[in-house]
C-alpha positions as CSV (number, residue, x, y, z in Angstrom):
1,M,0.0,0.0,0.0
2,V,2.7,2.5,1.0
3,S,4.8,1.4,-2.0
4,I,2.1,2.5,-4.4
5,Y,2.1,6.0,-3.0
6,V,5.9,6.2,-3.0
7,M,6.1,5.0,-6.6
8,S,3.5,7.5,-7.9
9,F,5.3,10.3,-6.0
10,I,8.6,9.3,-7.6
11,S,7.1,9.1,-11.0
12,V,5.7,12.6,-10.7
13,L,9.2,13.8,-9.6
14,I,10.7,12.2,-12.7
15,R,8.0,13.7,-15.0
16,V,8.7,17.2,-13.6
17,G,12.4,16.7,-14.0
18,N,11.9,15.7,-17.6
19,K,9.9,18.8,-18.3
20,L,12.4,21.0,-16.7
21,R,15.2,19.3,-18.5
22,S,13.6,19.9,-21.9
23,V,13.5,23.7,-21.1
24,D,17.2,24.3,-20.9
25,L,20.2,22.0,-20.2
26,Q,22.7,24.8,-20.0
27,I,21.7,25.9,-16.5
28,P,23.6,24.0,-13.8
29,F,20.4,23.3,-11.9
30,F,19.0,21.3,-14.7
31,K,22.3,19.4,-15.1
32,C,21.9,18.4,-11.4
33,L,18.5,16.9,-12.3
34,L,20.3,14.4,-14.5
35,N,22.2,13.1,-11.5
36,Y,18.9,13.4,-9.4
37,D,17.3,11.0,-11.8
38,A,20.0,8.4,-11.2
39,F,19.5,8.9,-7.5
40,I,15.7,8.4,-7.9
41,Y,16.1,5.2,-9.9
42,Q,18.5,3.9,-7.2
43,M,15.9,4.8,-4.6
44,L,13.2,3.0,-6.6
45,S,15.1,-0.3,-6.7
46,T,15.8,0.0,-3.0
47,I,12.2,0.6,-2.1
48,Q,11.0,-2.2,-4.4
49,S,13.4,-4.6,-2.7
50,L,12.0,-3.6,0.7
51,F,8.4,-4.3,-0.2
């Protein structure tokens, strides 16, 4: 039950990150989002292994 909420929340974060990234990749903040994505996917696999 909890994992469903977490997964939907993370997918929203990823979608927002993708929209921001399509705006402008030259700004350092958006480059950080690329690393942020890798972090999110690592969190996803960790969460899935817990549940």
